[in-house]
N, C-alpha and C positions, 0 to 999 in steps of 0.2 A: 816728289820733293822738288821745290823750285831751285833753279840753278842761280848762282850768284853771278851777276854780270860784272866782269872785270872792268876796271876804270883805267884806261891808258893815260899815263902822264909822264912827263919828263922828270928827271932827278931833281931839277930845280923846283918844280911844282910840288913834288913830294916833300922836299925840305921846307918849303914855305908853309905847307899845311901843318907840318910838325911844329914849326915855330909858332904858328897861330894857336895850335892846341896847347903848347906849353904856356903861352901868354894867358889864355883863357883859364887854364888850371891854376895859374898863379893869382888870378883875379878872384877866384872862388872864396878864399878866406876873407878877403876884404869885403865882399858882399855879405857874408855871414855876419861879420862885425857890424856892418851898416844896418842890417836887419835887427840885430840885438840892441844897437844904440837907439834905433827908431822905436823899437818895442818898449824901451825904457821910458819913452816920453808919454806913455799912458794910452788913452783911448785909440785903438787901432782903426776904428771905423772912419775916423776923420784925419788920419795920419798920412799925409802925402809922402813923406820920406819913406815910411814903411812900405807903402804900396809901390813906390818907384823902385825901391831896393828889391822887393819880391819879384817885380816884373823883370828887372835886370837879371836876377838869379835865374828866372825861367829862360830868358834869352841865352844866357851863358850855357846852361845845361843843354838846351836844344842845339846850340852851335857845337858844343863838345861832342854830342852824340852824332851829329852830322859829319864832323871831321873824322871822328874815329871810324865811322862807317866807310867813308871814302878811302881812308888809309888802309883799312882791312881789305878793300877790294882793289887797291892800287896795283897796276901792272906797269912797272917802270921800264921805259923804253929809252935807249940811248941812240939818238939819230946817227952818231958817227959810226955805229956798228951796222947800219942799214945800207942797202944799195939797191939798185934796180932802175928801171926806166919808167916806172909808174909812180904817180903821187900816192904816198901812203902816210900814215901817222908819223910825225916827226920830220917829214920832208920840208925843205925850204923851197918854195916855188916862186919863180919870177914870172909875172904875167905882163902882157902888153894889153892896155885898154884900147878902146876904140880910137884914141888919138895916138896910138903907138907909144904911150908913156909907160915906162916900166914900173910895176908895183911888186913888192916882195912880201910874201907871207910865209910864216912857218905854221904848219898844221899841228896843233897842240890839243891838250885835254880841256874840258869845259872849265875847270877851275883855274887854268893858266891863261885863258884867252884874254887878249887886250889888243883890239884892232889898232889902237894908236901906236903901239910898239911893234906892229907887224905880226902879231900872233892871233890866229883865228882858230876857233874850235872846229874839230872834225865834224861836229854836229850842226854847225852853222850852215845857212843856205849855200854860201860859197864853199865852205869846207866839204860839204856833201857833194857838191858839183865837181870839185877837184879830185876827190879820191878816185883812183884808178885811171886817171888821164895820163897821157904821154906828151912829150914835147911835140909842138906844132899842132896839137889838138885844140879846137875851139871849145869854149865853155860858155854856156848861157845861164845866167842867174837871175831869178826874179827877186827883186828887193822892193821895199816900199816906194822907192823913188822911180821904179820902173824896171824893165829888163836891161841887164848889162851883159856885154859880150867881152870875153877875154880870150887871149891866145896864150897857151902855155909855152913860154920861151926857154925856160931852164928849170931843171929839178936838181936840187943839191941835198946832200945829207951831211949837214955840218953841226 
């Protein structure tokens, strides 16, 4: 029997997925109404409204199934309850780039990642390179723009 892979995420990410799921489920009846209304217009083969509504219904159902799957596999991790001297999921890491400019990232789940806000996925190239590192260790990451080098300067669990 296949094992179900847990999906680590922060409480905030779990709540956001739940909110998205509620929103999609609330949209379901509206799509059914749109399909019924379009169906009433007659010939379905040339009815763009009907086809658009059916396509949207398929997208919603697929999204609901995807989110429900993620929520069922969720392993909620609270970074404030973690500690240690290594970078792990939930850690906030301060890096120094080649110009000694500090950059701060929190290691989060795939659904929560947003590099613009300083959250990177544990599965991203940088996230994978950081996991298990300690303060004062150098990290080399290959990105589309070329190889980047960082120095881990601080690890926090906030």
